[in-house]
N, C-alpha and C positions, 0 to 999 in steps of 0.2 A: 504494500499500499504506500510505502514511502516513495516509490518510483512514480506512482500515480499522482501523489501530492506534489512532487517536484515538477512533473510535466505540467500540471495545472498551474503551478506558480510561474513557470517559464512563459506560459501563454496568457497570463493575467486572468485565469479562470479560477473561480472560488471552489475549493474542495473542503466541505464542512464535515467534521467527524460526526459519528452517530450521537444522538442525544436521547435522553429518556429511556435508556436501556435498549435502544435499537442496535442494529448491526449493519446499517447501510450508510455509506458516505453519500453526501449530496453534492453534485457538481453543477454549478450554475454560472451564468454570465448575464449581465444586464441586456445584452443584445438578443438573448434567446428566451423564448417563452417557456420552453420545456426545461425541466430539471432532470438530469440524469442521476439515477441511483446505482451505486456499485456496492454489492455486498462485500463485507470484510471477511473474506475467507482466503486461506492460503492453499494452493495458489489461486490467484484470480483467474477465472475462466476467460479464455480468449474472446468470447463474445462481448464481454464487458470492455475489453481493450479496444476492440473494433468500434464499439459504440462511442467510446471516449474519443477515438481518432475522428469519427464523423462529427461529433460535437465540436471539437476544436476546429475542424475544417469549416463548419458553419459559422463559428465565431470569426474566423479569418475572412470568409466571404463577406459577412456583414461589415467587417472593419474596412474592407476595400470597396464597398459599394458607395 
């Protein structure tokens, strides 16, 4: 999860840790209406990494629009 948090930080995307006993990190950015949730399990499944990449690509598209 540290790698996911670092990638988010590098792209100015917020990665909030679980609250209230939950187990999912929340990934968000002001330019995106959707919030991506990533379960905190080791290892993180590839599908969640692909979703994160798509999320960051959407942030970059909106940044350059």
